[in-house]
PyMOL Python script that loads the backbone (N, CA, C, O; Angstrom):
from pymol import cmd

cmd.read_pdbstr("""\
ATOM      1  N   MET A   1     -21.689 -53.130 -32.544  1.00  0.00           N
ATOM      2  CA  MET A   1     -20.588 -53.166 -31.756  1.00  0.00           C
ATOM      3  C   MET A   1     -19.769 -51.792 -31.806  1.00  0.00           C
ATOM      4  O   MET A   1     -19.681 -50.984 -32.731  1.00  0.00           O
ATOM      5  N   HIS A   2     -19.140 -51.770 -30.405  1.00  0.00           N
ATOM      6  CA  HIS A   2     -18.774 -50.333 -29.936  1.00  0.00           C
ATOM      7  C   HIS A   2     -17.027 -50.718 -30.394  1.00  0.00           C
ATOM      8  O   HIS A   2     -16.461 -51.809 -30.467  1.00  0.00           O
ATOM      9  N   THR A   3     -16.542 -49.382 -30.633  1.00  0.00           N
ATOM     10  CA  THR A   3     -14.849 -49.503 -30.752  1.00  0.00           C
ATOM     11  C   THR A   3     -14.442 -49.128 -29.817  1.00  0.00           C
ATOM     12  O   THR A   3     -14.994 -48.230 -29.181  1.00  0.00           O
ATOM     13  N   VAL A   4     -13.313 -49.726 -29.443  1.00  0.00           N
ATOM     14  CA  VAL A   4     -12.445 -48.984 -28.356  1.00  0.00           C
ATOM     15  C   VAL A   4     -11.151 -48.990 -28.624  1.00  0.00           C
ATOM     16  O   VAL A   4     -10.539 -49.997 -28.979  1.00  0.00           O
ATOM     17  N   ALA A   5     -10.496 -47.505 -28.419  1.00  0.00           N
ATOM     18  CA  ALA A   5      -9.356 -47.197 -29.023  1.00  0.00           C
ATOM     19  C   ALA A   5      -8.195 -47.023 -27.985  1.00  0.00           C
ATOM     20  O   ALA A   5      -8.510 -46.639 -26.859  1.00  0.00           O
ATOM     21  N   ASN A   6      -7.056 -47.238 -28.229  1.00  0.00           N
ATOM     22  CA  ASN A   6      -5.859 -47.159 -27.142  1.00  0.00           C
ATOM     23  C   ASN A   6      -5.127 -45.870 -27.698  1.00  0.00           C
ATOM     24  O   ASN A   6      -5.146 -45.651 -28.910  1.00  0.00           O
ATOM     25  N   VAL A   7      -4.535 -45.085 -26.893  1.00  0.00           N
ATOM     26  CA  VAL A   7      -3.598 -43.593 -27.496  1.00  0.00           C
ATOM     27  C   VAL A   7      -2.315 -43.888 -26.798  1.00  0.00           C
ATOM     28  O   VAL A   7      -2.489 -43.818 -25.581  1.00  0.00           O
ATOM     29  N   ILE A   8      -0.989 -44.218 -27.148  1.00  0.00           N
ATOM     30  CA  ILE A   8      -0.001 -43.941 -26.847  1.00  0.00           C
ATOM     31  C   ILE A   8       0.727 -42.680 -27.353  1.00  0.00           C
ATOM     32  O   ILE A   8       0.424 -42.073 -28.380  1.00  0.00           O
ATOM     33  N   GLU A   9       1.839 -42.322 -26.408  1.00  0.00           N
ATOM     34  CA  GLU A   9       2.619 -41.086 -26.664  1.00  0.00           C
ATOM     35  C   GLU A   9       3.850 -41.830 -27.359  1.00  0.00           C
ATOM     36  O   GLU A   9       4.268 -42.964 -27.125  1.00  0.00           O
ATOM     37  N   LEU A  10       4.395 -40.728 -28.431  1.00  0.00           N
ATOM     38  CA  LEU A  10       5.511 -40.771 -28.885  1.00  0.00           C
ATOM     39  C   LEU A  10       6.164 -39.908 -29.085  1.00  0.00           C
ATOM     40  O   LEU A  10       5.679 -38.782 -28.986  1.00  0.00           O
ATOM     41  N   VAL A  11       7.390 -40.060 -29.412  1.00  0.00           N
ATOM     42  CA  VAL A  11       8.548 -38.842 -29.529  1.00  0.00           C
ATOM     43  C   VAL A  11       9.384 -39.604 -30.800  1.00  0.00           C
ATOM     44  O   VAL A  11       9.838 -40.733 -30.613  1.00  0.00           O
ATOM     45  N   ALA A  12       9.534 -39.007 -31.925  1.00  0.00           N
ATOM     46  CA  ALA A  12      10.121 -39.425 -33.101  1.00  0.00           C
ATOM     47  C   ALA A  12      10.979 -38.193 -33.475  1.00  0.00           C
ATOM     48  O   ALA A  12      10.536 -37.056 -33.316  1.00  0.00           O
ATOM     49  N   ASP A  13      12.088 -38.407 -33.924  1.00  0.00           N
ATOM     50  CA  ASP A  13      12.931 -37.264 -34.725  1.00  0.00           C
ATOM     51  C   ASP A  13      13.258 -37.592 -36.168  1.00  0.00           C
ATOM     52  O   ASP A  13      13.067 -38.720 -36.623  1.00  0.00           O
ATOM     53  N   SER A  14      13.747 -36.605 -36.871  1.00  0.00           N
ATOM     54  CA  SER A  14      14.410 -36.818 -38.336  1.00  0.00           C
ATOM     55  C   SER A  14      15.215 -35.431 -38.482  1.00  0.00           C
ATOM     56  O   SER A  14      14.910 -34.290 -38.134  1.00  0.00           O
ATOM     57  N   ASP A  15      16.280 -35.913 -39.081  1.00  0.00           N
ATOM     58  CA  ASP A  15      17.033 -34.823 -39.730  1.00  0.00           C
ATOM     59  C   ASP A  15      16.603 -34.091 -40.822  1.00  0.00           C
ATOM     60  O   ASP A  15      17.319 -33.151 -41.166  1.00  0.00           O
ATOM     61  N   THR A  16      15.314 -34.378 -41.612  1.00  0.00           N
ATOM     62  CA  THR A  16      14.896 -33.822 -42.812  1.00  0.00           C
ATOM     63  C   THR A  16      13.991 -32.700 -42.658  1.00  0.00           C
ATOM     64  O   THR A  16      14.099 -31.684 -43.344  1.00  0.00           O
ATOM     65  N   GLY A  17      12.950 -32.891 -41.623  1.00  0.00           N
ATOM     66  CA  GLY A  17      11.929 -32.133 -41.483  1.00  0.00           C
ATOM     67  C   GLY A  17      10.690 -32.825 -40.374  1.00  0.00           C
ATOM     68  O   GLY A  17      10.784 -33.957 -39.901  1.00  0.00           O
ATOM     69  N   TRP A  18       9.542 -31.864 -40.101  1.00  0.00           N
ATOM     70  CA  TRP A  18       8.924 -32.264 -38.890  1.00  0.00           C
ATOM     71  C   TRP A  18       7.856 -33.325 -39.662  1.00  0.00           C
ATOM     72  O   TRP A  18       7.245 -34.017 -38.848  1.00  0.00           O
ATOM     73  N   VAL A  19       7.564 -33.549 -40.873  1.00  0.00           N
ATOM     74  CA  VAL A  19       6.613 -34.505 -41.542  1.00  0.00           C
ATOM     75  C   VAL A  19       7.501 -35.666 -41.235  1.00  0.00           C
ATOM     76  O   VAL A  19       7.083 -36.453 -40.386  1.00  0.00           O
ATOM     77  N   ASP A  20       8.606 -35.888 -41.765  1.00  0.00           N
ATOM     78  CA  ASP A  20       9.026 -37.130 -41.590  1.00  0.00           C
ATOM     79  C   ASP A  20       9.356 -37.420 -40.341  1.00  0.00           C
ATOM     80  O   ASP A  20       9.635 -38.607 -40.173  1.00  0.00           O
ATOM     81  N   ALA A  21       9.436 -36.566 -39.175  1.00  0.00           N
ATOM     82  CA  ALA A  21       9.645 -37.210 -37.740  1.00  0.00           C
ATOM     83  C   ALA A  21       8.404 -37.891 -37.200  1.00  0.00           C
ATOM     84  O   ALA A  21       8.356 -38.794 -36.365  1.00  0.00           O
ATOM     85  N   VAL A  22       7.268 -37.202 -37.927  1.00  0.00           N
ATOM     86  CA  VAL A  22       5.883 -37.934 -37.788  1.00  0.00           C
ATOM     87  C   VAL A  22       5.957 -39.330 -38.397  1.00  0.00           C
ATOM     88  O   VAL A  22       5.777 -40.358 -37.746  1.00  0.00           O
ATOM     89  N   GLN A  23       6.202 -39.289 -39.543  1.00  0.00           N
ATOM     90  CA  GLN A  23       6.258 -40.690 -40.516  1.00  0.00           C
ATOM     91  C   GLN A  23       6.983 -41.706 -40.041  1.00  0.00           C
ATOM     92  O   GLN A  23       6.680 -42.851 -40.375  1.00  0.00           O
ATOM     93  N   ASN A  24       8.024 -41.476 -39.214  1.00  0.00           N
ATOM     94  CA  ASN A  24       8.934 -42.378 -38.365  1.00  0.00           C
ATOM     95  C   ASN A  24       8.481 -42.664 -37.549  1.00  0.00           C
ATOM     96  O   ASN A  24       8.632 -43.821 -37.157  1.00  0.00           O
ATOM     97  N   ALA A  25       7.579 -41.643 -36.765  1.00  0.00           N
ATOM     98  CA  ALA A  25       6.696 -42.345 -35.468  1.00  0.00           C
ATOM     99  C   ALA A  25       5.852 -43.709 -35.913  1.00  0.00           C
ATOM    100  O   ALA A  25       5.933 -44.847 -35.450  1.00  0.00           O
ATOM    101  N   VAL A  26       5.053 -43.209 -36.930  1.00  0.00           N
ATOM    102  CA  VAL A  26       4.019 -44.020 -37.551  1.00  0.00           C
ATOM    103  C   VAL A  26       4.886 -45.158 -37.981  1.00  0.00           C
ATOM    104  O   VAL A  26       4.547 -46.313 -37.720  1.00  0.00           O
ATOM    105  N   ALA A  27       5.878 -44.916 -38.562  1.00  0.00           N
ATOM    106  CA  ALA A  27       6.326 -46.395 -39.269  1.00  0.00           C
ATOM    107  C   ALA A  27       7.006 -47.595 -38.133  1.00  0.00           C
ATOM    108  O   ALA A  27       6.755 -48.801 -38.137  1.00  0.00           O
ATOM    109  N   GLU A  28       8.015 -46.782 -37.101  1.00  0.00           N
ATOM    110  CA  GLU A  28       8.257 -47.760 -36.373  1.00  0.00           C
ATOM    111  C   GLU A  28       6.964 -48.370 -35.322  1.00  0.00           C
ATOM    112  O   GLU A  28       6.871 -49.518 -34.888  1.00  0.00           O
ATOM    113  N   ALA A  29       6.231 -47.466 -35.131  1.00  0.00           N
ATOM    114  CA  ALA A  29       4.905 -47.651 -34.117  1.00  0.00           C
ATOM    115  C   ALA A  29       4.143 -49.243 -34.881  1.00  0.00           C
ATOM    116  O   ALA A  29       3.769 -50.287 -34.348  1.00  0.00           O
ATOM    117  N   SER A  30       4.157 -48.824 -36.203  1.00  0.00           N
ATOM    118  CA  SER A  30       3.554 -49.850 -36.872  1.00  0.00           C
ATOM    119  C   SER A  30       4.155 -51.211 -37.129  1.00  0.00           C
ATOM    120  O   SER A  30       3.620 -52.030 -37.876  1.00  0.00           O
ATOM    121  N   ARG A  31       5.513 -51.466 -36.356  1.00  0.00           N
ATOM    122  CA  ARG A  31       6.435 -52.590 -36.627  1.00  0.00           C
ATOM    123  C   ARG A  31       5.628 -53.656 -35.559  1.00  0.00           C
ATOM    124  O   ARG A  31       5.470 -54.870 -35.690  1.00  0.00           O
ATOM    125  N   THR A  32       5.167 -52.741 -34.435  1.00  0.00           N
ATOM    126  CA  THR A  32       4.409 -53.747 -33.402  1.00  0.00           C
ATOM    127  C   THR A  32       2.928 -53.553 -32.380  1.00  0.00           C
ATOM    128  O   THR A  32       2.461 -54.181 -31.430  1.00  0.00           O
ATOM    129  N   VAL A  33       2.482 -52.219 -33.233  1.00  0.00           N
ATOM    130  CA  VAL A  33       1.364 -51.867 -33.034  1.00  0.00           C
ATOM    131  C   VAL A  33       0.174 -51.950 -34.234  1.00  0.00           C
ATOM    132  O   VAL A  33       0.173 -51.149 -35.169  1.00  0.00           O
ATOM    133  N   ARG A  34      -0.885 -53.065 -34.085  1.00  0.00           N
ATOM    134  CA  ARG A  34      -1.821 -53.227 -34.776  1.00  0.00           C
ATOM    135  C   ARG A  34      -2.963 -52.184 -34.788  1.00  0.00           C
ATOM    136  O   ARG A  34      -3.240 -51.535 -33.779  1.00  0.00           O
ATOM    137  N   ASN A  35      -3.701 -52.025 -36.115  1.00  0.00           N
ATOM    138  CA  ASN A  35      -4.829 -51.531 -36.267  1.00  0.00           C
ATOM    139  C   ASN A  35      -4.734 -49.735 -36.021  1.00  0.00           C
ATOM    140  O   ASN A  35      -5.726 -49.065 -35.735  1.00  0.00           O
ATOM    141  N   ILE A  36      -3.293 -49.137 -36.207  1.00  0.00           N
ATOM    142  CA  ILE A  36      -3.330 -47.845 -36.174  1.00  0.00           C
ATOM    143  C   ILE A  36      -4.416 -47.179 -36.750  1.00  0.00           C
ATOM    144  O   ILE A  36      -4.742 -47.623 -37.851  1.00  0.00           O
ATOM    145  N   THR A  37      -5.245 -45.986 -36.203  1.00  0.00           N
ATOM    146  CA  THR A  37      -6.368 -45.454 -36.689  1.00  0.00           C
ATOM    147  C   THR A  37      -6.202 -44.208 -37.078  1.00  0.00           C
ATOM    148  O   THR A  37      -6.910 -43.736 -37.967  1.00  0.00           O
ATOM    149  N   GLY A  38      -5.055 -43.363 -36.346  1.00  0.00           N
ATOM    150  CA  GLY A  38      -4.847 -42.232 -36.240  1.00  0.00           C
ATOM    151  C   GLY A  38      -3.394 -41.500 -35.336  1.00  0.00           C
ATOM    152  O   GLY A  38      -2.805 -41.886 -34.327  1.00  0.00           O
ATOM    153  N   VAL A  39      -3.227 -40.535 -36.058  1.00  0.00           N
ATOM    154  CA  VAL A  39      -1.873 -39.725 -35.315  1.00  0.00           C
ATOM    155  C   VAL A  39      -2.421 -38.177 -34.766  1.00  0.00           C
ATOM    156  O   VAL A  39      -3.119 -37.534 -35.549  1.00  0.00           O
ATOM    157  N   GLU A  40      -2.226 -37.821 -33.948  1.00  0.00           N
ATOM    158  CA  GLU A  40      -2.129 -36.388 -33.707  1.00  0.00           C
ATOM    159  C   GLU A  40      -1.230 -35.818 -33.033  1.00  0.00           C
ATOM    160  O   GLU A  40      -0.928 -36.117 -31.878  1.00  0.00           O
ATOM    161  N   VAL A  41      -0.600 -34.721 -33.879  1.00  0.00           N
ATOM    162  CA  VAL A  41       0.776 -33.887 -33.332  1.00  0.00           C
ATOM    163  C   VAL A  41       0.367 -33.064 -32.450  1.00  0.00           C
ATOM    164  O   VAL A  41      -0.467 -32.170 -32.598  1.00  0.00           O
ATOM    165  N   THR A  42       1.141 -33.445 -31.211  1.00  0.00           N
ATOM    166  CA  THR A  42       1.144 -32.377 -30.255  1.00  0.00           C
ATOM    167  C   THR A  42       1.970 -31.277 -29.793  1.00  0.00           C
ATOM    168  O   THR A  42       1.668 -30.327 -29.071  1.00  0.00           O
ATOM    169  N   ASN A  43       3.024 -31.572 -30.320  1.00  0.00           N
ATOM    170  CA  ASN A  43       4.010 -30.832 -30.412  1.00  0.00           C
ATOM    171  C   ASN A  43       5.274 -30.856 -31.482  1.00  0.00           C
ATOM    172  O   ASN A  43       5.648 -31.980 -31.819  1.00  0.00           O
ATOM    173  N   LEU A  44       5.819 -29.958 -31.927  1.00  0.00           N
ATOM    174  CA  LEU A  44       7.234 -29.875 -32.845  1.00  0.00           C
ATOM    175  C   LEU A  44       8.289 -29.331 -32.422  1.00  0.00           C
ATOM    176  O   LEU A  44       8.097 -28.129 -32.604  1.00  0.00           O
ATOM    177  N   THR A  45       9.364 -29.481 -31.935  1.00  0.00           N
ATOM    178  CA  THR A  45      10.634 -28.806 -31.498  1.00  0.00           C
ATOM    179  C   THR A  45      11.635 -29.128 -32.621  1.00  0.00           C
ATOM    180  O   THR A  45      11.339 -29.820 -33.595  1.00  0.00           O
ATOM    181  N   ALA A  46      12.909 -28.543 -32.401  1.00  0.00           N
ATOM    182  CA  ALA A  46      14.061 -28.792 -33.311  1.00  0.00           C
ATOM    183  C   ALA A  46      15.219 -28.417 -32.272  1.00  0.00           C
ATOM    184  O   ALA A  46      15.270 -27.630 -31.327  1.00  0.00           O
ATOM    185  N   ILE A  47      16.200 -29.389 -32.894  1.00  0.00           N
ATOM    186  CA  ILE A  47      17.503 -29.105 -31.933  1.00  0.00           C
ATOM    187  C   ILE A  47      18.187 -28.192 -33.282  1.00  0.00           C
ATOM    188  O   ILE A  47      18.047 -28.322 -34.498  1.00  0.00           O
ATOM    189  N   VAL A  48      19.070 -27.112 -32.349  1.00  0.00           N
ATOM    190  CA  VAL A  48      19.695 -26.090 -33.384  1.00  0.00           C
ATOM    191  C   VAL A  48      21.321 -26.298 -32.784  1.00  0.00           C
ATOM    192  O   VAL A  48      21.737 -26.303 -31.625  1.00  0.00           O
ATOM    193  N   GLU A  49      21.914 -26.438 -33.878  1.00  0.00           N
ATOM    194  CA  GLU A  49      23.471 -26.571 -33.934  1.00  0.00           C
ATOM    195  C   GLU A  49      24.084 -25.504 -34.589  1.00  0.00           C
ATOM    196  O   GLU A  49      23.608 -25.356 -35.715  1.00  0.00           O
ATOM    197  N   ASP A  50      25.017 -24.653 -34.291  1.00  0.00           N
ATOM    198  CA  ASP A  50      25.856 -23.970 -34.970  1.00  0.00           C
ATOM    199  C   ASP A  50      24.848 -22.996 -35.845  1.00  0.00           C
ATOM    200  O   ASP A  50      25.147 -22.784 -37.021  1.00  0.00           O
ATOM    201  N   GLY A  51      23.212 -22.179 -35.075  1.00  0.00           N
ATOM    202  CA  GLY A  51      22.779 -21.418 -35.867  1.00  0.00           C
ATOM    203  C   GLY A  51      21.773 -21.953 -36.732  1.00  0.00           C
ATOM    204  O   GLY A  51      20.990 -21.175 -37.277  1.00  0.00           O
ATOM    205  N   ARG A  52      21.678 -23.521 -36.978  1.00  0.00           N
ATOM    206  CA  ARG A  52      20.950 -24.263 -37.905  1.00  0.00           C
ATOM    207  C   ARG A  52      20.220 -25.291 -37.471  1.00  0.00           C
ATOM    208  O   ARG A  52      20.791 -25.860 -36.541  1.00  0.00           O
ATOM    209  N   VAL A  53      19.401 -25.669 -37.700  1.00  0.00           N
ATOM    210  CA  VAL A  53      18.234 -26.651 -37.556  1.00  0.00           C
ATOM    211  C   VAL A  53      19.130 -28.019 -37.718  1.00  0.00           C
ATOM    212  O   VAL A  53      19.529 -28.261 -38.857  1.00  0.00           O
ATOM    213  N   ALA A  54      19.476 -28.932 -36.662  1.00  0.00           N
ATOM    214  CA  ALA A  54      20.081 -29.792 -36.998  1.00  0.00           C
ATOM    215  C   ALA A  54      19.232 -31.196 -36.895  1.00  0.00           C
ATOM    216  O   ALA A  54      19.409 -32.069 -37.744  1.00  0.00           O
ATOM    217  N   SER A  55      18.388 -31.354 -35.916  1.00  0.00           N
ATOM    218  CA  SER A  55      17.406 -32.286 -35.874  1.00  0.00           C
ATOM    219  C   SER A  55      15.791 -31.850 -35.695  1.00  0.00           C
ATOM    220  O   SER A  55      15.439 -30.777 -35.206  1.00  0.00           O
ATOM    221  N   TYR A  56      15.036 -32.713 -36.102  1.00  0.00           N
ATOM    222  CA  TYR A  56      13.346 -31.875 -36.337  1.00  0.00           C
ATOM    223  C   TYR A  56      13.015 -33.007 -35.086  1.00  0.00           C
ATOM    224  O   TYR A  56      13.767 -33.977 -34.988  1.00  0.00           O
ATOM    225  N   ARG A  57      11.888 -32.852 -34.153  1.00  0.00           N
ATOM    226  CA  ARG A  57      11.392 -33.594 -33.345  1.00  0.00           C
ATOM    227  C   ARG A  57      10.060 -33.294 -33.344  1.00  0.00           C
ATOM    228  O   ARG A  57       9.596 -32.174 -33.556  1.00  0.00           O
ATOM    229  N   ALA A  58       9.297 -34.519 -33.050  1.00  0.00           N
ATOM    230  CA  ALA A  58       7.921 -34.503 -33.254  1.00  0.00           C
ATOM    231  C   ALA A  58       7.297 -35.227 -31.916  1.00  0.00           C
ATOM    232  O   ALA A  58       7.656 -36.391 -31.742  1.00  0.00           O
ATOM    233  N   ASN A  59       6.665 -34.822 -31.240  1.00  0.00           N
ATOM    234  CA  ASN A  59       5.623 -35.354 -30.322  1.00  0.00           C
ATOM    235  C   ASN A  59       4.224 -35.597 -30.679  1.00  0.00           C
ATOM    236  O   ASN A  59       3.425 -34.674 -30.838  1.00  0.00           O
ATOM    237  N   VAL A  60       3.886 -36.996 -30.822  1.00  0.00           N
ATOM    238  CA  VAL A  60       2.628 -37.420 -31.179  1.00  0.00           C
ATOM    239  C   VAL A  60       1.752 -38.504 -30.295  1.00  0.00           C
ATOM    240  O   VAL A  60       2.228 -39.548 -29.850  1.00  0.00           O
ATOM    241  N   ASN A  61       0.545 -38.123 -30.141  1.00  0.00           N
ATOM    242  CA  ASN A  61      -0.578 -39.224 -29.892  1.00  0.00           C
ATOM    243  C   ASN A  61      -0.991 -40.194 -31.007  1.00  0.00           C
ATOM    244  O   ASN A  61      -1.441 -39.789 -32.079  1.00  0.00           O
ATOM    245  N   LEU A  62      -0.833 -41.390 -30.733  1.00  0.00           N
ATOM    246  CA  LEU A  62      -0.750 -42.433 -31.620  1.00  0.00           C
ATOM    247  C   LEU A  62      -2.077 -43.388 -31.461  1.00  0.00           C
ATOM    248  O   LEU A  62      -1.926 -44.289 -30.636  1.00  0.00           O
ATOM    249  N   ALA A  63      -3.362 -43.337 -32.123  1.00  0.00           N
ATOM    250  CA  ALA A  63      -4.442 -44.316 -31.706  1.00  0.00           C
ATOM    251  C   ALA A  63      -4.944 -45.409 -32.504  1.00  0.00           C
ATOM    252  O   ALA A  63      -5.293 -45.424 -33.684  1.00  0.00           O
ATOM    253  N   PHE A  64      -4.909 -46.437 -31.521  1.00  0.00           N
ATOM    254  CA  PHE A  64      -5.211 -47.717 -32.419  1.00  0.00           C
ATOM    255  C   PHE A  64      -6.412 -48.531 -31.598  1.00  0.00           C
ATOM    256  O   PHE A  64      -6.647 -48.433 -30.394  1.00  0.00           O
ATOM    257  N   LYS A  65      -7.058 -49.300 -32.502  1.00  0.00           N
ATOM    258  CA  LYS A  65      -8.376 -50.082 -32.161  1.00  0.00           C
ATOM    259  C   LYS A  65      -7.613 -51.143 -31.231  1.00  0.00           C
ATOM    260  O   LYS A  65      -6.514 -51.593 -31.554  1.00  0.00           O
ATOM    261  N   VAL A  66      -8.370 -51.560 -29.885  1.00  0.00           N
ATOM    262  CA  VAL A  66      -8.337 -52.621 -29.297  1.00  0.00           C
ATOM    263  C   VAL A  66      -8.888 -53.860 -29.786  1.00  0.00           C
ATOM    264  O   VAL A  66     -10.089 -54.033 -29.993  1.00  0.00           O
ATOM    265  N   ASP A  67      -7.945 -54.754 -29.973  1.00  0.00           N
ATOM    266  CA  ASP A  67      -8.017 -56.008 -30.284  1.00  0.00           C
ATOM    267  C   ASP A  67      -9.045 -56.677 -29.410  1.00  0.00           C
ATOM    268  O   ASP A  67      -8.823 -56.712 -28.200  1.00  0.00           O
ATOM    269  N   ARG A  68     -10.156 -57.217 -29.895  1.00  0.00           N
ATOM    270  CA  ARG A  68     -11.077 -58.133 -29.108  1.00  0.00           C
ATOM    271  C   ARG A  68     -10.657 -59.747 -29.297  1.00  0.00           C
ATOM    272  O   ARG A  68     -10.832 -60.268 -30.399  1.00  0.00           O
ATOM    273  N   ASP A  69     -10.255 -60.303 -28.496  1.00  0.00           N
ATOM    274  CA  ASP A  69     -10.048 -61.708 -28.761  1.00  0.00           C
ATOM    275  C   ASP A  69     -11.271 -62.234 -27.729  1.00  0.00           C
ATOM    276  O   ASP A  69     -11.440 -61.928 -26.548  1.00  0.00           O
ATOM    277  N   GLU A  70     -12.041 -63.103 -28.558  1.00  0.00           N
ATOM    278  CA  GLU A  70     -13.015 -63.861 -28.375  1.00  0.00           C
ATOM    279  C   GLU A  70     -12.595 -65.016 -27.501  1.00  0.00           C
ATOM    280  O   GLU A  70     -13.435 -65.488 -26.735  1.00  0.00           O
ATOM    281  N   HIS A  71     -11.512 -65.459 -27.535  1.00  0.00           N
ATOM    282  CA  HIS A  71     -10.845 -66.526 -26.896  1.00  0.00           C
ATOM    283  C   HIS A  71      -9.861 -66.521 -26.024  1.00  0.00           C
ATOM    284  O   HIS A  71      -9.314 -67.520 -25.559  1.00  0.00           O
ATOM    285  N   HIS A  72      -9.620 -65.405 -25.788  1.00  0.00           N
ATOM    286  CA  HIS A  72      -8.951 -65.032 -24.511  1.00  0.00           C
ATOM    287  C   HIS A  72      -9.306 -65.664 -23.430  1.00  0.00           C
ATOM    288  O   HIS A  72     -10.479 -65.414 -23.154  1.00  0.00           O
ATOM    289  N   PRO A  73      -8.828 -66.336 -22.739  1.00  0.00           N
ATOM    290  CA  PRO A  73      -8.951 -66.747 -21.060  1.00  0.00           C
ATOM    291  C   PRO A  73     -10.082 -65.906 -20.266  1.00  0.00           C
ATOM    292  O   PRO A  73     -11.212 -66.219 -19.892  1.00  0.00           O
ATOM    293  N   ILE A  74      -9.430 -64.873 -20.173  1.00  0.00           N
ATOM    294  CA  ILE A  74      -9.880 -63.534 -19.400  1.00  0.00           C
ATOM    295  C   ILE A  74     -11.422 -63.314 -19.935  1.00  0.00           C
ATOM    296  O   ILE A  74     -12.400 -63.195 -19.196  1.00  0.00           O
ATOM    297  N   ALA A  75     -11.435 -63.287 -21.287  1.00  0.00           N
ATOM    298  CA  ALA A  75     -12.748 -62.894 -21.781  1.00  0.00           C
ATOM    299  C   ALA A  75     -13.571 -64.078 -21.447  1.00  0.00           C
ATOM    300  O   ALA A  75     -14.755 -63.855 -21.196  1.00  0.00           O
ATOM    301  N   ASP A  76     -13.198 -65.144 -21.407  1.00  0.00           N
ATOM    302  CA  ASP A  76     -14.073 -66.502 -21.637  1.00  0.00           C
ATOM    303  C   ASP A  76     -14.283 -67.044 -19.937  1.00  0.00           C
ATOM    304  O   ASP A  76     -15.008 -68.001 -19.662  1.00  0.00           O
ATOM    305  N   SER A  77     -13.604 -66.341 -19.010  1.00  0.00           N
ATOM    306  CA  SER A  77     -14.063 -66.507 -17.711  1.00  0.00           C
ATOM    307  C   SER A  77     -14.948 -65.322 -17.117  1.00  0.00           C
ATOM    308  O   SER A  77     -15.447 -65.423 -15.996  1.00  0.00           O
ATOM    309  N   ALA A  78     -15.119 -64.212 -17.906  1.00  0.00           N
ATOM    310  CA  ALA A  78     -15.872 -63.126 -17.691  1.00  0.00           C
ATOM    311  C   ALA A  78     -17.399 -63.278 -18.495  1.00  0.00           C
ATOM    312  O   ALA A  78     -18.236 -62.387 -18.353  1.00  0.00           O
ATOM    313  N   ARG A  79     -17.625 -64.260 -19.189  1.00  0.00           N
ATOM    314  CA  ARG A  79     -18.651 -64.767 -19.873  1.00  0.00           C
ATOM    315  C   ARG A  79     -19.642 -65.044 -18.749  1.00  0.00           C
ATOM    316  O   ARG A  79     -19.266 -65.735 -17.802  1.00  0.00           O
ATOM    317  N   PRO A  80     -20.730 -64.615 -18.781  1.00  0.00           N
ATOM    318  CA  PRO A  80     -21.729 -65.421 -18.267  1.00  0.00           C
ATOM    319  C   PRO A  80     -22.048 -66.797 -18.350  1.00  0.00           C
ATOM    320  O   PRO A  80     -22.323 -67.252 -19.461  1.00  0.00           O
ATOM    321  N   ARG A  81     -22.057 -67.589 -17.286  1.00  0.00           N
ATOM    322  CA  ARG A  81     -22.475 -68.995 -17.730  1.00  0.00           C
ATOM    323  C   ARG A  81     -24.170 -69.130 -17.607  1.00  0.00           C
ATOM    324  O   ARG A  81     -25.051 -68.625 -16.912  1.00  0.00           O
ATOM    325  N   ILE A  82     -24.085 -70.065 -18.645  1.00  0.00           N
ATOM    326  CA  ILE A  82     -26.221 -70.171 -19.015  1.00  0.00           C
ATOM    327  C   ILE A  82     -26.115 -71.473 -18.760  1.00  0.00           C
ATOM    328  O   ILE A  82     -27.112 -72.195 -18.810  1.00  0.00           O
TER     329      ILE A  82
END
""", "prot")
cmd.dss("prot")
cmd.show_as("cartoon", "prot")
cmd.util.cbc("prot")
cmd.orient("prot")
């Protein structure tokens, strides 16, 4: 069987660092997205206040497997009738 993945783009932040910002993105997405298989960090930025980094931001692409629902009405109607 072939695997199909979907990718969504997220932006998350942290007060402590970029790794934590990436972790926050994955943790928050995993509350509603099943089957997360990977994350690609596409951009790292920071907010500077008074000459110091105040907040870290990470843009990420999150990949997750698409569920194949055998009993979904659309899937049932798309099946060839024998």
